N, C-alpha and C positions, 0 to 999 in steps of 0.2 A: 504493500500500500504506500502511495506517495505521501511524504510528510505533510503536504498541504491538505491532504484529504482527511487527516486525523482530526476528529472533532473533540470537544471537551467531554462529551458523553463517552466516547471511546476511551479516553484517558482514565476515567473513573470507573469504567465497567469492571475491570479486574478486581479493584478494591471492593466494590459492592458484591461481587461474586464470592470473594474470599470471606467477607463478613457473613453472608448468607450461609455459606458452607460451614463456617465455624459454629454458627448458631445451631444448625441442624445436627451437628455432631457433638454439641455440648450438652451432655445429659442433665447435669444439675441445673443449667439454665432453663432447659425445656421443662424440667420438673417444677421449678419455681414459677414459670409462666403458667403451667397447667393449674397449679394450686391457686394462683392469683385469679385466673379466669373463672374458676369455680366460685371463689369468694365474691368476685365482682358480680357474677350472675346472681348469686344469692342476695346481694345487696340491691340489685336493680329489679329483680323479679321474685321477691320472696313469696308472693301469693301463688306462684306456680308450684312451689315446693311444699308449702304449708297447707294443712287442712283447717287450721283454726286461726282466728285473729289473736295476735299477741296480747291484746288488752282485755279479751273476753274472760270472764270468770266462769269456768266450766264446772266447778264443784266447790260449794261453800264450805266443805270440810277441810279445805286447804291442801297441804302438801301430800302427794301420793307417789308411790314408786312407779317405775316404768311398767307398762302393760301393752297389750296388743292395741288398745284404743289410743293410749297416750305413749308415744314411743320412748320419751325420756321422763315421763311422769309429769306431775303438776307442781308448781311452786307453792309457797306459803299462802298465797292468795287464791290458789286454784286456777292459775293460768298455765297454759301449755308451755313447758320448758323448751321443747323442740322448736316451736314457732317463735318464741322469744329469742332463742339462740340464732335462728336464721335471720330474723328481722334486726337483731343486734348488729349484724355485719354492716348494715347500712350506716348506722350512727358511727361505729368505730372506723370504718374505712373512709367515710366522707370527712370526718374530723381530721384524720391523718392526711388525706389529700389536700384539704383546705389549708391546714397548717403548713405543709411543705410548700404549697403555692405561695402563701404569704412570705415565707422565709426566702423562697427563690426570688420573688419579685423585688423585695426590699434588699436582701443580702447581695444578690448579683449586681443590682444597680449601684449600690454603694461601693462594692468592690471594684467594679469597672471604672467608676469615676475616680475613686481614691487612687487606684493604681496608675491610671493614665495621667491625672493632674499632678499628683505628688505634692511636695511642699508642705505647708502648714495644714492644708485640708487633709492630706493623707495622715499626718500625725494626729489630727483631731479625731478622724474616723477610727484610727487604730486604738486610741485611748478609750473611745466610746465602746468599741467591741470588747476590749480587755475588761472594762468595768462590768459588762454583762456576763462575760465568761467567768468572772471571779465568783459569782454566786453559784451555789449548788443548784442543779436543774430543778429538782422537786421543791426545794425551799423557795426558789424564785417564783415558780409557778403558783405555789400555795399563796405567797404574798400578793401576787397580782390578782388571783381569783378571789381572795378574801376581800379585796377592795372592789373588784368589778362585779362579783357574784358568779355563781356557777350556772353556766348555760353553754350550749353547743357553740354559739358565736364567740363568746368570751374564751372558750377553750381553744378554738381555732387560732384566735389572735394571740393567746398566751404561748401556746406551743410554737407558733410561727415566730414570735419574738425571741423565744429561747434558742431556736435553731438558726435564726438569721445570721449570727456572727460566724458560724461555720461556713456558710455559703459565701459570706462577704470576704473572709480571709482567703478562701480558696480562689475566688474570682480575682481578688487583688494580687495574690501571688502569681497566678497564671497571666494576668495582664502585665505585670512587671516583666515577666519573661518574654511575652509575645511582642510587646511594644518596641523591643530592641531589634526585632527581626527586619530584614531588608524590605519585605513587602509593605511594612508599616511606614518605613521611611520613604518608600516610593509613593505611597498614597499622600503623604505630606508634601512631597515634591511636586505633585501634579495639582496641588491646591485643594485637596479634599478638606471639608470642614471637620472639626473635632468630633462632632456628633456622628458624621458618616464613618469616620475612621473607627470609632468605638463600636457602632452597630454593625457595619458591613465588613470590617477587616479584623478587628480584635475578637469580638464576641463569637463568631463562628469557630474560631480557632481555640477557644477555651470551653467549648460546649461538651466535649467528651468527658473530662473529669467532673464537670457539674452534673451531667446525666447520671454518672455512676454514684456520685454523692447523694443525689436526689432519691435514687432507688433505695439506698441504705437508710436515708433519713426517714423514709416512709415507715419502715419497721420500727425505728426508734420512736417516732411520733406516736405510733399506735401503742407502744409500750407505755409511754408517758401518759397517754389518754386513759389507758386501763388503770394505771396507778392513781391518777387524779379522780377517776370515777369511783374507784374503790374507797377513796377518802371522802366521797360525797361531794366533790367539787367539779365533777364533769357533767355529762348529760343527765338531766334531771328526770325523775320518774313522772309519769308511767312509761316514757319512751324507753324501749329496751336497749341496753348497751352491755357489752361483754364485761367490762370492768364493774359496772353497777350490779350485774347479776352475781358476780363473785362476792361482792360485799353483802348482798341480800342473802346469799346461800350459806354464809359462814357458820351460822348456828344450826343449820339443817343438814350438814354434811353426813351425819350418821344415819339420818332417816332416808335421804336420797342423795348419794354421792354424785350422781349425774347433774344435779342442780349446779354444782361447782365445776365438775369436770368438763362439761360440754363447752361453756364459754372459755375455760382455761385452755382446752385443746385447740379451739379455734384461734385464740390469740397466738398460741405457740406456732401453729402451722402457718398462719398468715405472716408473722414476723420472720419465720424461717424462709418462707417463699420470697419475701422482699430481699433478704440477705443473699439467697441463692441467685436471684436476678441481678443484684448489685455486683456480686463476685463474678457472675457469668459475663455481664456486660464489660467489666474491666478486662477480662480475658479476651473477649471477642473483638472489641474495638480498640485494643491497645495498638497504637501506630507501629511500635517496634515489631509486633507479631505479624503485621500485614505487609512487611517489606518482602 
């Protein structure tokens, strides 16, 4: 093929093929994706899986052991545990997604600007991030939620604020490395604006580590949400949430262990899936492995 006939699509085609091939042969990544797809389906279409509404009181006698009618039994208020576990995926996953989205938008924006501008602004942002990171995660979250009150919206904002410095530091470090490259200097030389350089030149080149970090952050955010819900500061009843279900089931574990085990296993599997996807993405899209 003549060199003049080689297009940009032809140049990137081998890399895309390598990535797809590595994804299809990466078993742990595929396992993580499969678990996440099941969890997301349960969160989006719980009515397809469940026979009962999670808020309906089916038996006034309260907690009951698993049976053919109630797969995981009933909770202390007579509600179906299986239905509440499936519907609980919606609150837990949406909170994690919302929190990471907040952290991504604020953190990456601050990191990009801080790393590119430098000077006193960079020092100010770094000191701000350090002051947030100085607080223990749960203690900081409890302090904010005690002031704002427990709700799904406040939980998203709080977890997003907690995880924002990690994205900001990652984006800043990557920006400091990329802005010294020749293609950035070339963009400056042709008169590109600072905003265009940041959005069109630097940001695409730091997207890989941010993507990997985001997938891992989703698992951590879900764990923090479960901890805060267990403390009564997360999603408020009667909305089902995995962390809240563990709190409510603590004194009934001997009567019906599945009341606690079901949401606990779901939390474990979902966080495991996020970590598998994060590790898998790091292996698959590592530039050194695509050469």
